[in-house]
N, C-alpha and C positions, 0 to 999 in steps of 0.2 A: 787494599784499595780495590780489588777485583770484586770482593763481596759487596763493598760500598757501591760500587758502579752497577752491579746487578740489582740492587735494591733500588737505585735511582731509576734504572730502566724499567723495572717493574712498576714503579709509581707513575712515571711519566708515559709508559707505554700505552696505557689506557686513554690517554688524551687524544685530541684531534691534531692533525698535522698543523693546522692554524695556530692552535694554542701554543704547540712547541716552538714554532717560528716567532711568535709574539714573546714568549719566554726568552728566547735567545736574544732578541733585539733589546729587551729590558735589562738582562744580565750584562751584556756587552756594553750598554750605554752606561750603566752604573760604574763599570770597570774603567770606562773612558773618563767619566767625570772624577773619579778618585785619583786616577793618574795625573789628570790635569791639576787637580788641587794639590797633590804632592809636589809636582814640578814647581808650582807657583810659590809655596810657602817655605820650602826647605832651603837652608842655606848650603847649597850644593858645593860652593867653593871651599867650604871647611872640611868636606869629606873627600874620600878618594874619587878620582875622575870616573873609576869604572861605575860607580853608583848611578850617575845621571845618565851615562850610556845605556845601561841596562833599562832604565826607566823609559828612555826614548824609543828603544827598540820595542819594548813592550807596548808602548802606546801606538806605535805604527802597526804592529800585528793586530791589536785590539780593533783599530780603525778598519783595517782590512776585513776582519771577520764580521765587524758590524755592517759594512757595506754588503758583503755576501748575504747575510741574513735578510737584509732589507730587500735585496733583489730577489731571493727566493719567495719571500711573502709577497712581493708584487706580482711576480709570475704565477703564483698559485691564485692570487685573487683574479687574474686575467684568464685562468684556466689553461695556462701555456706550460706548466710544469710537468704535465702528464705527456705532452707530444713534442712540440717544437723545442722546448727548453729542458727536456729530460736529460740529455746528455750533458748539457752545460751545467744544469743544477746538480747532477751527480759529482761533477768535477769540482764545483764550488764547495760541496760538502765535504768532499775528501781533502781538498787543500785546507779548508777551515779546521778541520780535524788535526790534520798535521801542524798547522800554525799554533792551535791551542796546546798541543803537547809541547812544542818548542817554548811557547810562552810560559808554561808550567815550570819547565826546567830552568828557564831564566829567572823566573820569580824565586824559585827555591835558592839559587845562587845568589841573587841579589839580597834576600833576606840575611843570609850568612855574612855577606860583605858589608851590608849596612849596619848590622849589629856590631861587628868588629870596629868599623870606622867610627861609629858613635861612641863606643866605649874608649876608643883611643883619644878622641877629641875632648869629651867631656870627664873622663876619668883617666888621666895620663899616667897616673901613679899606681894604678891598680895591681901591676906586676913589677913594682919597684924592687930593685937590688942595687948593691953598691957599685956594680960594674956598669949598669946601663940604666939610667933613669929618666932619660928622655924618650917618652913614648911617642911624642909628636915633635917633629923637627922644629916647627915654628912656634912652639909653646915657650912661654916665658915662666913656666911652672918648675920650681926646683923641688923635686920630690923628696930631697933630704930634709925639707923643713916643713912638709904638710903630711897629712894622714894619707893612707893609701886609698880611701874612699873619697878624696877631695874632689869636689865637682866643680869644674870651670865654668859651667853654665853657658858656654860658647853657643850650643844648640838648645834652645828652649825645649822644655819637655813636651809642650803641645805640638811642636813640630815633628818630634820623635813619635809621638802618639799617633799623629795623622798617617805618617808614612808607615808605621806598623801596623795600623789598622788596614790601611790600603793593601798591604802585602799579604796579610791574613785573609782578607776578603777574596783577593785575586786567586789565592791558592785554592780556597774552598769553591769559588765560582768556577775556576777552571776544571776542576774535577767534574763539577756539573756539566760544564760546556763539552767535555769529551764525550760523556754518556748522551747528551742530547744531540749533538752533531752526529754521533754514530746512528742514533735512532732515526733522525731525519734523513740521513743519507739512505738507509734502508727503505724509508717510506718513498723517497723520490725515485729510487731504482725500481720498486715494485708498483709505482703509480698509485700509492694509497693516500686518501685523505683521512682515514680512520685506521684503527689498529688492525681491523680485519673487515673484509668486505661483508656487510650485513646480508645474510641469505634472504631472499624473498619467499615469505610463507604465504601460500595461497589459502584463503579461508576455506574451511572443510564443513560441509554441512551433513549432517546425520539425519537420514530419512528413517523414521521409525515406522514399521508396518502397522496397518490399522488393526486393532483388536477389538473383537466382539466380547463383551462382558455378559455373561449369563447370570442372572440373579434368581436363585431359587428361593421361593417364599415357602417357608415352612407353615403348615396349618396351625391355626390357633385352637388350643384345647381348652374347652369351657371345663372349669372344675366341677360344675354340677350337671353336666350333661355330655352329649356326644361332641364330635369335632364340629367346629363351624368353619366352613370353607370361605373361600374368597367370594366377592360379590358376583363375578362372571360365572363361576361354578354353581352358585346358589341360584342365579337367574336361570340357568339351563335346567336345573332340577324342577324348578317351579313351572317352567313351560311344559316339561315332560308330564308332570302330575296333571296340569290343566288338559292336555291332549288326552290322556287317559280317562278322565272324568267325562270329556265330551263323547267319547266312544261308549262308554257305558250307558250314558243318557240316551243315546240314539237306540 
């Protein structure tokens, strides 16, 4: 379970605190709806009284955690969870974490009790022997004359299925709630809206020094004659020749 919690923590640890709070509200709301559905459809009078007591306690604890999650979401939206409500928010997260652990223990116990009670009601002869064949005191079934897998069908299968699905969901959801409440508690204590404070990176401009590019033009060599220089050099030589001719003429 510890490895599973670590994996969940790494998955949800990258999300924002707002998304974590919304997730808690949704998961608690689904738990509340399933518990109400189970309480409404099950024939609890046919089962051991402990079953309905456990479900009522789990319902109350779920409502408390749901209210706490809504309060924290409301305070964060009002930007109060980082200052005036930080201490209260930390206490609510800690209390919710404890309540979720208690609910998980109750859920595991309830699953065991419910399974045994359902088997005793619908299959009273599953452990039949000659010395004791009444598995249920108010049963009219005489196990001497029926098979061991005889089903009384006192509790319809769909009712058993709904309660079983509810308990299975609660166990998985409660493991998730433990990890998320612990993560949210850490965020509230540290005043974080995100996994880590995003560092402010100032833009860096790189100034490159000016460069002077010198292009050396190689003279062109005429295959049939001497080198031919560039136009500027050629013009300078022409001017020099004209000046020499003028001196000679004088």
